[in-house]
N, C-alpha and C positions, 0 to 999 in steps of 0.2 A: 746688204749694203756693202759696197766696195770700200776699201781702205781710203781711196781718193775722195769719195763722197763724204765719209766720216771726217776726214781731215779738213775738208773745206767747210763742213758744218760747224766745226769747232772754232774756226777763225773768223773774226769780223774786222774788216778794214774800215776805218772811220776817216772821212775826209772833212776838212774844214773849208774846202773850196779855195785854199791858198794857191796862188799861181805857181809856186815852186813845187807843189806836190806832183804835178804832171811833168815838170822839167827834170826833177831829180828822181822821180819814181818812188815816192814814199807816201805814207799815210800819216795824218795827224796823230792817229792812235791805232793800235792793234789790240784787240781783245781775243784771248784764247785761254781756255781751261781755267777760268776764274782770275786771270791776270789781265791787267790793262796797262799797256806801255804807251805813254804819251810822248811824242817826239819833242825835241827842243822847240819851245814856243816863245816867240817874241810878240811885242805889241804890234797891232796893225799900223799901216802907214799913217793913219790920222793921228797917231801919237808921236809923230816925228819931232815935234817941238816940245814935248813933255819931258819931265824929269824921270829919274829912275823909279821913284815910288809909283807914279802913274803908269809907267811902262810895265812894271812888275805886276801891278794890279790887273792891268788889261791882259797880260799873258796868263795870269791865273784864271781869269774869267774864260778865256778861250780853252784852257785846260779843263775847267769845270764843265763846259759845254761838251767837249769830246768825251769826258768821263760819263756824262749823262747819256750820250748816244750809245755807250757800252753798258748801260744799266748800273753805273757806279756813280759815286759822288766824292767830293773832296774828303769826306770822313773815311773813305776806303784807301786813301793814299798812304803808302807805307815808306816811300822814299822820294825825295826830290834831289835834283842836281841843279844848282843855280850857277850860271855863268855871268860874270860882270866884266865889262870892259875896263872899269876903273874901280879899285878898292875904295876910293873915297865915296862911292855910291853904296857901299855895303850896308850902312845903317838904314838908308831909305828902302833898299830892297828887303832887308831883314824885317823892317816894319810892315811892309806889304805881305811878306811871307807869314809873319806872326798873326796878322789880321785874318788870314785864310786858314792857317794851320796851327795856331797857338794851343788849341785844346786837343788837337789830333796828334801833334808831335811826331811827324814822320822822321825817319833817319834822313839826314840831309848833308850835302856837300856844297861848299861855295868855292868857286874856282875863278881866278882872274884869267881872262884871255886877251890877246892883243888885237883881235879884230872880230867883227861879225859881218854878216852878209851885207847889210846896209850901214853906211857910216854913222847914221844917227842912232842906231840901236845900242842901248846901254845894258840890257839884261836879256837873258834867255833862260827858260826854265824847262826842265824835263820832270815828268812825274810817273810814278809806278804805283799801281793800285792792285789790291787783292779783293775779289768779290766772292762771297760765299754762295 
């Protein structure tokens, strides 16, 4: 088996079907060598009028789906990075994060940003998982 074939067999690109995956050239998640890296994930457009808790919950659901496609689950997540547009939403986002990860307790970082792709987006979440 060639090195190129081995390399490709070890990598799995996972799509969520999002429009920007083909525009920007990225995958929702990439699994390789027992690691799953999930791209920054926001709530889908039907959450445009929802608050930060619901948007964070929807983003985590999309993350869980991507992890499942890689043979992982939320309990395999070892790190999250959470981006909020406004720190006043931090408590609501933290509540959604706790509901998903409260017993898992991944390492996590919360960062305020000035903007996101769409004006209505309040939160974006990245996740990193290890699968044995």
